mmCIF file of the N, C-alpha and C atoms, coordinates in Angstrom:
data_MODEL
# 
_entry.id   MODEL 
# 
loop_
_atom_site.group_PDB 
_atom_site.id 
_atom_site.type_symbol 
_atom_site.label_atom_id 
_atom_site.label_alt_id 
_atom_site.label_comp_id 
_atom_site.label_asym_id 
_atom_site.label_entity_id 
_atom_site.label_seq_id 
_atom_site.pdbx_PDB_ins_code 
_atom_site.Cartn_x 
_atom_site.Cartn_y 
_atom_site.Cartn_z 
_atom_site.occupancy 
_atom_site.B_iso_or_equiv 
_atom_site.pdbx_formal_charge 
_atom_site.auth_seq_id 
_atom_site.auth_comp_id 
_atom_site.auth_asym_id 
_atom_site.auth_atom_id 
_atom_site.pdbx_PDB_model_num 
ATOM 1   N N  . MET A 1 1  ? 0.843   -1.194 -0.002 1.00 0.00 ? 1  MET A N  1 
ATOM 2   C CA . MET A 1 1  ? -0.002  -0.032 0.007  1.00 0.00 ? 1  MET A CA 1 
ATOM 3   C C  . MET A 1 1  ? 0.945   1.280  0.035  1.00 0.00 ? 1  MET A C  1 
ATOM 4   N N  . SER A 1 2  ? 0.557   2.197  -0.847 1.00 0.00 ? 2  SER A N  1 
ATOM 5   C CA . SER A 1 2  ? 1.384   3.398  -0.967 1.00 0.00 ? 2  SER A CA 1 
ATOM 6   C C  . SER A 1 2  ? 1.343   4.219  0.291  1.00 0.00 ? 2  SER A C  1 
ATOM 7   N N  . GLY A 1 3  ? 2.322   5.071  0.461  1.00 0.00 ? 3  GLY A N  1 
ATOM 8   C CA . GLY A 1 3  ? 2.365   5.909  1.716  1.00 0.00 ? 3  GLY A CA 1 
ATOM 9   C C  . GLY A 1 3  ? 1.169   6.901  1.686  1.00 0.00 ? 3  GLY A C  1 
ATOM 10  N N  . PHE A 1 4  ? 0.881   7.509  0.608  1.00 0.00 ? 4  PHE A N  1 
ATOM 11  C CA . PHE A 1 4  ? -0.266  8.415  0.497  1.00 0.00 ? 4  PHE A CA 1 
ATOM 12  C C  . PHE A 1 4  ? -1.530  7.796  0.944  1.00 0.00 ? 4  PHE A C  1 
ATOM 13  N N  . LEU A 1 5  ? -1.795  6.597  0.429  1.00 0.00 ? 5  LEU A N  1 
ATOM 14  C CA . LEU A 1 5  ? -3.053  5.893  0.719  1.00 0.00 ? 5  LEU A CA 1 
ATOM 15  C C  . LEU A 1 5  ? -3.143  5.514  2.175  1.00 0.00 ? 5  LEU A C  1 
ATOM 16  N N  . MET A 1 6  ? -2.005  5.130  2.733  1.00 0.00 ? 6  MET A N  1 
ATOM 17  C CA . MET A 1 6  ? -2.012  4.797  4.223  1.00 0.00 ? 6  MET A CA 1 
ATOM 18  C C  . MET A 1 6  ? -2.307  6.031  5.043  1.00 0.00 ? 6  MET A C  1 
ATOM 19  N N  . VAL A 1 7  ? -1.677  7.157  4.746  1.00 0.00 ? 7  VAL A N  1 
ATOM 20  C CA . VAL A 1 7  ? -1.926  8.358  5.501  1.00 0.00 ? 7  VAL A CA 1 
ATOM 21  C C  . VAL A 1 7  ? -3.318  8.821  5.278  1.00 0.00 ? 7  VAL A C  1 
ATOM 22  N N  . PHE A 1 8  ? -3.883  8.744  4.087  1.00 0.00 ? 8  PHE A N  1 
ATOM 23  C CA . PHE A 1 8  ? -5.245  9.131  3.792  1.00 0.00 ? 8  PHE A CA 1 
ATOM 24  C C  . PHE A 1 8  ? -6.190  8.310  4.632  1.00 0.00 ? 8  PHE A C  1 
ATOM 25  N N  . LEU A 1 9  ? -5.971  7.043  4.613  1.00 0.00 ? 9  LEU A N  1 
ATOM 26  C CA . LEU A 1 9  ? -6.854  6.063  5.339  1.00 0.00 ? 9  LEU A CA 1 
ATOM 27  C C  . LEU A 1 9  ? -6.840  6.407  6.871  1.00 0.00 ? 9  LEU A C  1 
ATOM 28  N N  . GLN A 1 10 ? -5.606  6.646  7.381  1.00 0.00 ? 10 GLN A N  1 
ATOM 29  C CA . GLN A 1 10 ? -5.385  6.975  8.774  1.00 0.00 ? 10 GLN A CA 1 
ATOM 30  C C  . GLN A 1 10 ? -6.201  8.320  9.140  1.00 0.00 ? 10 GLN A C  1 
ATOM 31  N N  . VAL A 1 11 ? -6.072  9.311  8.266  1.00 0.00 ? 11 VAL A N  1 
ATOM 32  C CA . VAL A 1 11 ? -6.777  10.521 8.535  1.00 0.00 ? 11 VAL A CA 1 
ATOM 33  C C  . VAL A 1 11 ? -8.235  10.331 8.466  1.00 0.00 ? 11 VAL A C  1 
ATOM 34  N N  . LEU A 1 12 ? -8.770  9.621  7.488  1.00 0.00 ? 12 LEU A N  1 
ATOM 35  C CA . LEU A 1 12 ? -10.167 9.362  7.348  1.00 0.00 ? 12 LEU A CA 1 
ATOM 36  C C  . LEU A 1 12 ? -10.749 8.601  8.565  1.00 0.00 ? 12 LEU A C  1 
ATOM 37  N N  . VAL A 1 13 ? -10.032 7.614  9.003  1.00 0.00 ? 13 VAL A N  1 
ATOM 38  C CA . VAL A 1 13 ? -10.558 6.784  10.171 1.00 0.00 ? 13 VAL A CA 1 
ATOM 39  C C  . VAL A 1 13 ? -10.528 7.661  11.410 1.00 0.00 ? 13 VAL A C  1 
ATOM 40  N N  . THR A 1 14 ? -9.472  8.527  11.570 1.00 0.00 ? 14 THR A N  1 
ATOM 41  C CA . THR A 1 14 ? -9.356  9.395  12.737 1.00 0.00 ? 14 THR A CA 1 
ATOM 42  C C  . THR A 1 14 ? -10.539 10.472 12.712 1.00 0.00 ? 14 THR A C  1 
ATOM 43  N N  . VAL A 1 15 ? -10.798 11.006 11.564 1.00 0.00 ? 15 VAL A N  1 
ATOM 44  C CA . VAL A 1 15 ? -11.893 12.012 11.502 1.00 0.00 ? 15 VAL A CA 1 
ATOM 45  C C  . VAL A 1 15 ? -13.238 11.371 11.750 1.00 0.00 ? 15 VAL A C  1 
ATOM 46  N N  . LEU A 1 16 ? -13.481 10.123 11.202 1.00 0.00 ? 16 LEU A N  1 
ATOM 47  C CA . LEU A 1 16 ? -14.720 9.467  11.509 1.00 0.00 ? 16 LEU A CA 1 
ATOM 48  C C  . LEU A 1 16 ? -14.870 9.156  12.971 1.00 0.00 ? 16 LEU A C  1 
ATOM 49  N N  . TRP A 1 17 ? -13.783 8.681  13.549 1.00 0.00 ? 17 TRP A N  1 
ATOM 50  C CA . TRP A 1 17 ? -13.818 8.361  14.992 1.00 0.00 ? 17 TRP A CA 1 
ATOM 51  C C  . TRP A 1 17 ? -14.153 9.571  15.808 1.00 0.00 ? 17 TRP A C  1 
ATOM 52  N N  . LEU A 1 18 ? -13.534 10.718 15.494 1.00 0.00 ? 18 LEU A N  1 
ATOM 53  C CA . LEU A 1 18 ? -13.780 11.991 16.243 1.00 0.00 ? 18 LEU A CA 1 
ATOM 54  C C  . LEU A 1 18 ? -15.237 12.440 16.037 1.00 0.00 ? 18 LEU A C  1 
ATOM 55  N N  . MET A 1 19 ? -15.737 12.267 14.796 1.00 0.00 ? 19 MET A N  1 
ATOM 56  C CA . MET A 1 19 ? -17.139 12.670 14.580 1.00 0.00 ? 19 MET A CA 1 
ATOM 57  C C  . MET A 1 19 ? -18.110 11.808 15.336 1.00 0.00 ? 19 MET A C  1 
ATOM 58  N N  . ILE A 1 20 ? -17.854 10.544 15.498 1.00 0.00 ? 20 ILE A N  1 
ATOM 59  C CA . ILE A 1 20 ? -18.684 9.688  16.283 1.00 0.00 ? 20 ILE A CA 1 
ATOM 60  C C  . ILE A 1 20 ? -18.673 10.054 17.747 1.00 0.00 ? 20 ILE A C  1 
ATOM 61  N N  . VAL A 1 21 ? -17.503 10.391 18.300 1.00 0.00 ? 21 VAL A N  1 
ATOM 62  C CA . VAL A 1 21 ? -17.353 10.846 19.652 1.00 0.00 ? 21 VAL A CA 1 
ATOM 63  C C  . VAL A 1 21 ? -18.112 12.167 19.800 1.00 0.00 ? 21 VAL A C  1 
ATOM 64  N N  . ALA A 1 22 ? -17.947 12.998 18.888 1.00 0.00 ? 22 ALA A N  1 
ATOM 65  C CA . ALA A 1 22 ? -18.707 14.337 18.948 1.00 0.00 ? 22 ALA A CA 1 
ATOM 66  C C  . ALA A 1 22 ? -20.215 14.104 18.907 1.00 0.00 ? 22 ALA A C  1 
ATOM 67  N N  . ARG A 1 23 ? -20.686 13.174 18.077 1.00 0.00 ? 23 ARG A N  1 
ATOM 68  C CA . ARG A 1 23 ? -22.099 12.905 18.002 1.00 0.00 ? 23 ARG A CA 1 
ATOM 69  C C  . ARG A 1 23 ? -22.605 12.288 19.320 1.00 0.00 ? 23 ARG A C  1 
ATOM 70  N N  . VAL A 1 24 ? -21.923 11.440 19.959 1.00 0.00 ? 24 VAL A N  1 
ATOM 71  C CA . VAL A 1 24 ? -22.301 10.862 21.153 1.00 0.00 ? 24 VAL A CA 1 
ATOM 72  C C  . VAL A 1 24 ? -22.369 11.924 22.295 1.00 0.00 ? 24 VAL A C  1 
ATOM 73  N N  . LEU A 1 25 ? -21.366 12.732 22.369 1.00 0.00 ? 25 LEU A N  1 
ATOM 74  C CA . LEU A 1 25 ? -21.333 13.765 23.350 1.00 0.00 ? 25 LEU A CA 1 
ATOM 75  C C  . LEU A 1 25 ? -22.481 14.842 23.114 1.00 0.00 ? 25 LEU A C  1 
ATOM 76  N N  . LEU A 1 26 ? -22.665 15.199 21.866 1.00 0.00 ? 26 LEU A N  1 
ATOM 77  C CA . LEU A 1 26 ? -23.765 16.168 21.529 1.00 0.00 ? 26 LEU A CA 1 
ATOM 78  C C  . LEU A 1 26 ? -25.141 15.499 21.854 1.00 0.00 ? 26 LEU A C  1 
ATOM 79  N N  . SER A 1 27 ? -25.266 14.194 21.669 1.00 0.00 ? 27 SER A N  1 
ATOM 80  C CA . SER A 1 27 ? -26.538 13.584 21.909 1.00 0.00 ? 27 SER A CA 1 
ATOM 81  C C  . SER A 1 27 ? -26.885 13.687 23.419 1.00 0.00 ? 27 SER A C  1 
ATOM 82  N N  . TRP A 1 28 ? -25.921 13.744 24.283 1.00 0.00 ? 28 TRP A N  1 
ATOM 83  C CA . TRP A 1 28 ? -26.235 13.827 25.722 1.00 0.00 ? 28 TRP A CA 1 
ATOM 84  C C  . TRP A 1 28 ? -26.709 15.298 25.975 1.00 0.00 ? 28 TRP A C  1 
ATOM 85  N N  . ILE A 1 29 ? -26.241 16.274 25.290 1.00 0.00 ? 29 ILE A N  1 
ATOM 86  C CA . ILE A 1 29 ? -26.584 17.630 25.514 1.00 0.00 ? 29 ILE A CA 1 
ATOM 87  C C  . ILE A 1 29 ? -27.828 17.999 24.712 1.00 0.00 ? 29 ILE A C  1 
ATOM 88  N N  . ASN A 1 30 ? -27.918 17.653 23.468 1.00 0.00 ? 30 ASN A N  1 
ATOM 89  C CA . ASN A 1 30 ? -29.031 17.951 22.513 1.00 0.00 ? 30 ASN A CA 1 
ATOM 90  C C  . ASN A 1 30 ? -29.454 16.756 21.822 1.00 0.00 ? 30 ASN A C  1 
ATOM 91  N N  . PRO A 1 31 ? -30.328 15.926 22.349 1.00 0.00 ? 31 PRO A N  1 
ATOM 92  C CA . PRO A 1 31 ? -30.752 14.671 21.741 1.00 0.00 ? 31 PRO A CA 1 
ATOM 93  C C  . PRO A 1 31 ? -31.511 14.786 20.446 1.00 0.00 ? 31 PRO A C  1 
ATOM 94  N N  . THR A 1 32 ? -32.085 16.034 20.132 1.00 0.00 ? 32 THR A N  1 
ATOM 95  C CA . THR A 1 32 ? -32.805 16.162 18.876 1.00 0.00 ? 32 THR A CA 1 
ATOM 96  C C  . THR A 1 32 ? -31.914 16.419 17.743 1.00 0.00 ? 32 THR A C  1 
ATOM 97  N N  . MET A 1 33 ? -30.571 16.736 18.011 1.00 0.00 ? 33 MET A N  1 
ATOM 98  C CA . MET A 1 33 ? -29.557 17.030 17.011 1.00 0.00 ? 33 MET A CA 1 
ATOM 99  C C  . MET A 1 33 ? -29.969 18.248 16.128 1.00 0.00 ? 33 MET A C  1 
ATOM 100 N N  . ASP A 1 34 ? -30.716 19.208 16.674 1.00 0.00 ? 34 ASP A N  1 
ATOM 101 C CA . ASP A 1 34 ? -31.061 20.358 15.851 1.00 0.00 ? 34 ASP A CA 1 
ATOM 102 C C  . ASP A 1 34 ? -29.916 21.292 15.876 1.00 0.00 ? 34 ASP A C  1 
ATOM 103 N N  . GLY A 1 35 ? -29.838 22.170 14.913 1.00 0.00 ? 35 GLY A N  1 
ATOM 104 C CA . GLY A 1 35 ? -28.683 23.128 14.730 1.00 0.00 ? 35 GLY A CA 1 
ATOM 105 C C  . GLY A 1 35 ? -27.783 22.549 13.643 1.00 0.00 ? 35 GLY A C  1 
ATOM 106 N N  . PRO A 1 36 ? -26.905 23.399 13.125 1.00 0.00 ? 36 PRO A N  1 
ATOM 107 C CA . PRO A 1 36 ? -26.052 23.033 12.000 1.00 0.00 ? 36 PRO A CA 1 
ATOM 108 C C  . PRO A 1 36 ? -25.053 21.943 12.423 1.00 0.00 ? 36 PRO A C  1 
ATOM 109 N N  . VAL A 1 37 ? -24.416 22.038 13.537 1.00 0.00 ? 37 VAL A N  1 
ATOM 110 C CA . VAL A 1 37 ? -23.380 21.084 13.902 1.00 0.00 ? 37 VAL A CA 1 
ATOM 111 C C  . VAL A 1 37 ? -24.044 19.709 14.162 1.00 0.00 ? 37 VAL A C  1 
ATOM 112 N N  . GLY A 1 38 ? -25.160 19.651 14.867 1.00 0.00 ? 38 GLY A N  1 
ATOM 113 C CA . GLY A 1 38 ? -25.896 18.421 15.116 1.00 0.00 ? 38 GLY A CA 1 
ATOM 114 C C  . GLY A 1 38 ? -26.326 17.803 13.840 1.00 0.00 ? 38 GLY A C  1 
ATOM 115 N N  . ARG A 1 39 ? -26.939 18.622 12.932 1.00 0.00 ? 39 ARG A N  1 
ATOM 116 C CA . ARG A 1 39 ? -27.384 18.102 11.681 1.00 0.00 ? 39 ARG A CA 1 
ATOM 117 C C  . ARG A 1 39 ? -26.247 17.495 10.819 1.00 0.00 ? 39 ARG A C  1 
ATOM 118 N N  . PHE A 1 40 ? -25.141 18.206 10.796 1.00 0.00 ? 40 PHE A N  1 
ATOM 119 C CA . PHE A 1 40 ? -23.947 17.725 10.098 1.00 0.00 ? 40 PHE A CA 1 
ATOM 120 C C  . PHE A 1 40 ? -23.409 16.480 10.618 1.00 0.00 ? 40 PHE A C  1 
ATOM 121 N N  . LEU A 1 41 ? -23.319 16.364 11.943 1.00 0.00 ? 41 LEU A N  1 
ATOM 122 C CA . LEU A 1 41 ? -22.862 15.086 12.589 1.00 0.00 ? 41 LEU A CA 1 
ATOM 123 C C  . LEU A 1 41 ? -23.854 13.947 12.301 1.00 0.00 ? 41 LEU A C  1 
ATOM 124 N N  . PHE A 1 42 ? -25.119 14.226 12.440 1.00 0.00 ? 42 PHE A N  1 
ATOM 125 C CA . PHE A 1 42 ? -26.173 13.199 12.211 1.00 0.00 ? 42 PHE A CA 1 
ATOM 126 C C  . PHE A 1 42 ? -26.102 12.701 10.776 1.00 0.00 ? 42 PHE A C  1 
ATOM 127 N N  . ASP A 1 43 ? -26.045 13.637 9.787  1.00 0.00 ? 43 ASP A N  1 
ATOM 128 C CA . ASP A 1 43 ? -26.088 13.296 8.449  1.00 0.00 ? 43 ASP A CA 1 
ATOM 129 C C  . ASP A 1 43 ? -24.892 12.543 7.933  1.00 0.00 ? 43 ASP A C  1 
ATOM 130 N N  . THR A 1 44 ? -23.718 12.815 8.557  1.00 0.00 ? 44 THR A N  1 
ATOM 131 C CA . THR A 1 44 ? -22.494 12.128 8.133  1.00 0.00 ? 44 THR A CA 1 
ATOM 132 C C  . THR A 1 44 ? -22.232 10.816 8.830  1.00 0.00 ? 44 THR A C  1 
ATOM 133 N N  . THR A 1 45 ? -22.738 10.607 10.028 1.00 0.00 ? 45 THR A N  1 
ATOM 134 C CA . THR A 1 45 ? -22.521 9.410  10.746 1.00 0.00 ? 45 THR A CA 1 
ATOM 135 C C  . THR A 1 45 ? -23.631 8.381  10.716 1.00 0.00 ? 45 THR A C  1 
ATOM 136 N N  . GLU A 1 46 ? -24.797 8.860  10.429 1.00 0.00 ? 46 GLU A N  1 
ATOM 137 C CA . GLU A 1 46 ? -25.969 7.932  10.392 1.00 0.00 ? 46 GLU A CA 1 
ATOM 138 C C  . GLU A 1 46 ? -25.947 6.840  9.373  1.00 0.00 ? 46 GLU A C  1 
ATOM 139 N N  . PRO A 1 47 ? -25.364 7.067  8.135  1.00 0.00 ? 47 PRO A N  1 
ATOM 140 C CA . PRO A 1 47 ? -25.211 6.022  7.142  1.00 0.00 ? 47 PRO A CA 1 
ATOM 141 C C  . PRO A 1 47 ? -24.296 4.897  7.602  1.00 0.00 ? 47 PRO A C  1 
ATOM 142 N N  . LEU A 1 48 ? -23.417 5.154  8.507  1.00 0.00 ? 48 LEU A N  1 
ATOM 143 C CA . LEU A 1 48 ? -22.491 4.138  9.053  1.00 0.00 ? 48 LEU A CA 1 
ATOM 144 C C  . LEU A 1 48 ? -23.130 3.445  10.260 1.00 0.00 ? 48 LEU A C  1 
ATOM 145 N N  . LEU A 1 49 ? -23.924 4.189  11.015 1.00 0.00 ? 49 LEU A N  1 
ATOM 146 C CA . LEU A 1 49 ? -24.451 3.628  12.332 1.00 0.00 ? 49 LEU A CA 1 
ATOM 147 C C  . LEU A 1 49 ? -25.792 2.793  12.008 1.00 0.00 ? 49 LEU A C  1 
ATOM 148 N N  . ALA A 1 50 ? -26.544 3.223  11.056 1.00 0.00 ? 50 ALA A N  1 
ATOM 149 C CA . ALA A 1 50 ? -27.842 2.538  10.842 1.00 0.00 ? 50 ALA A CA 1 
ATOM 150 C C  . ALA A 1 50 ? -27.770 1.039  10.514 1.00 0.00 ? 50 ALA A C  1 
ATOM 151 N N  . PRO A 1 51 ? -26.785 0.659  9.662  1.00 0.00 ? 51 PRO A N  1 
ATOM 152 C CA . PRO A 1 51 ? -26.663 -0.801 9.408  1.00 0.00 ? 51 PRO A CA 1 
ATOM 153 C C  . PRO A 1 51 ? -26.278 -1.594 10.662 1.00 0.00 ? 51 PRO A C  1 
ATOM 154 N N  . ILE A 1 52 ? -25.422 -0.995 11.468 1.00 0.00 ? 52 ILE A N  1 
ATOM 155 C CA . ILE A 1 52 ? -25.022 -1.694 12.699 1.00 0.00 ? 52 ILE A CA 1 
ATOM 156 C C  . ILE A 1 52 ? -26.223 -1.752 13.675 1.00 0.00 ? 52 ILE A C  1 
ATOM 157 N N  . ARG A 1 53 ? -26.938 -0.697 13.721 1.00 0.00 ? 53 ARG A N  1 
ATOM 158 C CA . ARG A 1 53 ? -28.081 -0.697 14.606 1.00 0.00 ? 53 ARG A CA 1 
ATOM 159 C C  . ARG A 1 53 ? -29.190 -1.748 14.239 1.00 0.00 ? 53 ARG A C  1 
ATOM 160 N N  . ARG A 1 54 ? -29.283 -1.989 12.926 1.00 0.00 ? 54 ARG A N  1 
ATOM 161 C CA . ARG A 1 54 ? -30.229 -3.002 12.481 1.00 0.00 ? 54 ARG A CA 1 
ATOM 162 C C  . ARG A 1 54 ? -29.776 -4.406 12.874 1.00 0.00 ? 54 ARG A C  1 
ATOM 163 N N  . VAL A 1 55 ? -28.511 -4.684 12.935 1.00 0.00 ? 55 VAL A N  1 
ATOM 164 C CA . VAL A 1 55 ? -28.001 -5.995 13.313 1.00 0.00 ? 55 VAL A CA 1 
ATOM 165 C C  . VAL A 1 55 ? -27.894 -6.250 14.823 1.00 0.00 ? 55 VAL A C  1 
ATOM 166 N N  . LEU A 1 56 ? -27.648 -5.227 15.640 1.00 0.00 ? 56 LEU A N  1 
ATOM 167 C CA . LEU A 1 56 ? -27.588 -5.358 17.087 1.00 0.00 ? 56 LEU A CA 1 
ATOM 168 C C  . LEU A 1 56 ? -28.967 -5.658 17.598 1.00 0.00 ? 56 LEU A C  1 
ATOM 169 N N  . PRO A 1 57 ? -29.013 -6.391 18.726 1.00 0.00 ? 57 PRO A N  1 
ATOM 170 C CA . PRO A 1 57 ? -30.242 -6.535 19.386 1.00 0.00 ? 57 PRO A CA 1 
ATOM 171 C C  . PRO A 1 57 ? -30.725 -5.226 19.953 1.00 0.00 ? 57 PRO A C  1 
ATOM 172 N N  . GLN A 1 58 ? -32.051 -5.032 20.049 1.00 0.00 ? 58 GLN A N  1 
ATOM 173 C CA . GLN A 1 58 ? -32.644 -3.769 20.615 1.00 0.00 ? 58 GLN A CA 1 
ATOM 174 C C  . GLN A 1 58 ? -32.322 -3.700 22.084 1.00 0.00 ? 58 GLN A C  1 
ATOM 175 N N  . SER A 1 59 ? -31.967 -2.547 22.504 1.00 0.00 ? 59 SER A N  1 
ATOM 176 C CA . SER A 1 59 ? -31.786 -2.230 23.878 1.00 0.00 ? 59 SER A CA 1 
ATOM 177 C C  . SER A 1 59 ? -32.531 -0.984 24.159 1.00 0.00 ? 59 SER A C  1 
ATOM 178 N N  . ALA A 1 60 ? -33.400 -1.006 25.233 1.00 0.00 ? 60 ALA A N  1 
ATOM 179 C CA . ALA A 1 60 ? -34.259 0.193  25.427 1.00 0.00 ? 60 ALA A CA 1 
ATOM 180 C C  . ALA A 1 60 ? -33.489 1.362  26.054 1.00 0.00 ? 60 ALA A C  1 
ATOM 181 N N  . THR A 1 61 ? -32.323 1.118  26.659 1.00 0.00 ? 61 THR A N  1 
ATOM 182 C CA . THR A 1 61 ? -31.664 2.179  27.354 1.00 0.00 ? 61 THR A CA 1 
ATOM 183 C C  . THR A 1 61 ? -30.511 2.799  26.640 1.00 0.00 ? 61 THR A C  1 
ATOM 184 N N  . MET A 1 62 ? -29.770 1.974  25.888 1.00 0.00 ? 62 MET A N  1 
ATOM 185 C CA . MET A 1 62 ? -28.489 2.458  25.259 1.00 0.00 ? 62 MET A CA 1 
ATOM 186 C C  . MET A 1 62 ? -28.458 2.032  23.833 1.00 0.00 ? 62 MET A C  1 
ATOM 187 N N  . ASP A 1 63 ? -27.888 2.884  22.970 1.00 0.00 ? 63 ASP A N  1 
ATOM 188 C CA . ASP A 1 63 ? -27.540 2.606  21.597 1.00 0.00 ? 63 ASP A CA 1 
ATOM 189 C C  . ASP A 1 63 ? -26.094 2.224  21.539 1.00 0.00 ? 63 ASP A C  1 
ATOM 190 N N  . LEU A 1 64 ? -25.789 1.040  21.288 1.00 0.00 ? 64 LEU A N  1 
ATOM 191 C CA . LEU A 1 64 ? -24.363 0.538  21.299 1.00 0.00 ? 64 LEU A CA 1 
ATOM 192 C C  . LEU A 1 64 ? -23.752 0.606  19.855 1.00 0.00 ? 64 LEU A C  1 
ATOM 193 N N  . SER A 1 65 ? -24.437 1.082  18.913 1.00 0.00 ? 65 SER A N  1 
ATOM 194 C CA . SER A 1 65 ? -23.902 1.109  17.561 1.00 0.00 ? 65 SER A CA 1 
ATOM 195 C C  . SER A 1 65 ? -22.674 2.050  17.434 1.00 0.00 ? 65 SER A C  1 
ATOM 196 N N  . PRO A 1 66 ? -22.606 3.191  18.102 1.00 0.00 ? 66 PRO A N  1 
ATOM 197 C CA . PRO A 1 66 ? -21.338 3.996  18.047 1.00 0.00 ? 66 PRO A CA 1 
ATOM 198 C C  . PRO A 1 66 ? -20.135 3.251  18.616 1.00 0.00 ? 66 PRO A C  1 
ATOM 199 N N  . LEU A 1 67 ? -20.370 2.551  19.694 1.00 0.00 ? 67 LEU A N  1 
ATOM 200 C CA . LEU A 1 67 ? -19.230 1.741  20.303 1.00 0.00 ? 67 LEU A CA 1 
ATOM 201 C C  . LEU A 1 67 ? -18.758 0.675  19.338 1.00 0.00 ? 67 LEU A C  1 
ATOM 202 N N  . VAL A 1 68 ? -19.661 -0.043 18.663 1.00 0.00 ? 68 VAL A N  1 
ATOM 203 C CA . VAL A 1 68 ? -19.320 -1.070 17.695 1.00 0.00 ? 68 VAL A CA 1 
ATOM 204 C C  . VAL A 1 68 ? -18.552 -0.481 16.552 1.00 0.00 ? 68 VAL A C  1 
ATOM 205 N N  . LEU A 1 69 ? -19.056 0.624  16.048 1.00 0.00 ? 69 LEU A N  1 
ATOM 206 C CA . LEU A 1 69 ? -18.318 1.283  14.947 1.00 0.00 ? 69 LEU A CA 1 
ATOM 207 C C  . LEU A 1 69 ? -16.969 1.881  15.338 1.00 0.00 ? 69 LEU A C  1 
ATOM 208 N N  . MET A 1 70 ? -16.877 2.402  16.518 1.00 0.00 ? 70 MET A N  1 
ATOM 209 C CA . MET A 1 70 ? -15.517 2.853  16.990 1.00 0.00 ? 70 MET A CA 1 
ATOM 210 C C  . MET A 1 70 ? -14.584 1.688  17.136 1.00 0.00 ? 70 MET A C  1 
ATOM 211 N N  . LEU A 1 71 ? -15.081 0.612  17.608 1.00 0.00 ? 71 LEU A N  1 
ATOM 212 C CA . LEU A 1 71 ? -14.202 -0.548 17.762 1.00 0.00 ? 71 LEU A CA 1 
ATOM 213 C C  . LEU A 1 71 ? -13.726 -1.008 16.351 1.00 0.00 ? 71 LEU A C  1 
ATOM 214 N N  . GLY A 1 72 ? -14.661 -1.107 15.426 1.00 0.00 ? 72 GLY A N  1 
ATOM 215 C CA . GLY A 1 72 ? -14.349 -1.464 14.022 1.00 0.00 ? 72 GLY A CA 1 
ATOM 216 C C  . GLY A 1 72 ? -13.361 -0.547 13.454 1.00 0.00 ? 72 GLY A C  1 
ATOM 217 N N  . LEU A 1 73 ? -13.525 0.764  13.625 1.00 0.00 ? 73 LEU A N  1 
ATOM 218 C CA . LEU A 1 73 ? -12.589 1.759  13.099 1.00 0.00 ? 73 LEU A CA 1 
ATOM 219 C C  . LEU A 1 73 ? -11.216 1.576  13.749 1.00 0.00 ? 73 LEU A C  1 
ATOM 220 N N  . GLY A 1 74 ? -11.209 1.268  14.965 1.00 0.00 ? 74 GLY A N  1 
ATOM 221 C CA . GLY A 1 74 ? -9.892  1.088  15.715 1.00 0.00 ? 74 GLY A CA 1 
ATOM 222 C C  . GLY A 1 74 ? -9.220  -0.170 15.091 1.00 0.00 ? 74 GLY A C  1 
ATOM 223 N N  . PHE A 1 75 ? -9.964  -1.188 14.811 1.00 0.00 ? 75 PHE A N  1 
ATOM 224 C CA . PHE A 1 75 ? -9.424  -2.422 14.190 1.00 0.00 ? 75 PHE A CA 1 
ATOM 225 C C  . PHE A 1 75 ? -8.838  -2.071 12.792 1.00 0.00 ? 75 PHE A C  1 
ATOM 226 N N  . VAL A 1 76 ? -9.558  -1.321 11.951 1.00 0.00 ? 76 VAL A N  1 
ATOM 227 C CA . VAL A 1 76 ? -9.042  -0.843 10.695 1.00 0.00 ? 76 VAL A CA 1 
ATOM 228 C C  . VAL A 1 76 ? -7.770  -0.049 10.851 1.00 0.00 ? 76 VAL A C  1 
ATOM 229 N N  . MET A 1 77 ? -7.717  0.834  11.846 1.00 0.00 ? 77 MET A N  1 
ATOM 230 C CA . MET A 1 77 ? -6.531  1.619  12.069 1.00 0.00 ? 77 MET A CA 1 
ATOM 231 C C  . MET A 1 77 ? -5.385  0.759  12.469 1.00 0.00 ? 77 MET A C  1 
ATOM 232 N N  . GLN A 1 78 ? -5.561  -0.253 13.278 1.00 0.00 ? 78 GLN A N  1 
ATOM 233 C CA . GLN A 1 78 ? -4.503  -1.208 13.636 1.00 0.00 ? 78 GLN A CA 1 
ATOM 234 C C  . GLN A 1 78 ? -3.979  -1.906 12.410 1.00 0.00 ? 78 GLN A C  1 
ATOM 235 N N  . LEU A 1 79 ? -4.872  -2.310 11.506 1.00 0.00 ? 79 LEU A N  1 
ATOM 236 C CA . LEU A 1 79 ? -4.485  -2.996 10.271 1.00 0.00 ? 79 LEU A CA 1 
ATOM 237 C C  . LEU A 1 79 ? -3.614  -2.124 9.414  1.00 0.00 ? 79 LEU A C  1 
ATOM 238 N N  . VAL A 1 80 ? -4.001  -0.835 9.310  1.00 0.00 ? 80 VAL A N  1 
ATOM 239 C CA . VAL A 1 80 ? -3.244  0.104  8.480  1.00 0.00 ? 80 VAL A CA 1 
ATOM 240 C C  . VAL A 1 80 ? -1.901  0.491  9.110  1.00 0.00 ? 80 VAL A C  1 
ATOM 241 N N  . VAL A 1 81 ? -1.860  0.724  10.410 1.00 0.00 ? 81 VAL A N  1 
ATOM 242 C CA . VAL A 1 81 ? -0.617  1.161  11.050 1.00 0.00 ? 81 VAL A CA 1 
ATOM 243 C C  . VAL A 1 81 ? 0.440   -0.013 11.131 1.00 0.00 ? 81 VAL A C  1 
ATOM 244 N N  . PHE A 1 82 ? -0.003  -1.225 11.430 1.00 0.00 ? 82 PHE A N  1 
ATOM 245 C CA . PHE A 1 82 ? 0.883   -2.315 11.625 1.00 0.00 ? 82 PHE A CA 1 
ATOM 246 C C  . PHE A 1 82 ? 1.002   -3.178 10.392 1.00 0.00 ? 82 PHE A C  1 
ATOM 247 N N  . ARG A 1 83 ? 0.707   -2.722 9.209  1.00 0.00 ? 83 ARG A N  1 
ATOM 248 C CA . ARG A 1 83 ? 0.823   -3.450 8.003  1.00 0.00 ? 83 ARG A CA 1 
ATOM 249 C C  . ARG A 1 83 ? 2.220   -3.363 7.471  1.00 0.00 ? 83 ARG A C  1 
# 
């Protein structure tokens, strides 16, 4: 894998990871995700979280899909870094 592609993938995974953290934190403050920042975070992360949410068993109290996605992104990052 070329150096540029590895760096690009690392930056992409890091940005996605940070956006998911920001979405989770913002959901504690503003669960409706209204406003430009909330809407942007929702629109960019929901296509990644929705398929995971469909596969996970329903939990009435917590949405574990961000955790699953963050673990998956961490796994991808480990593959890229230690390749």
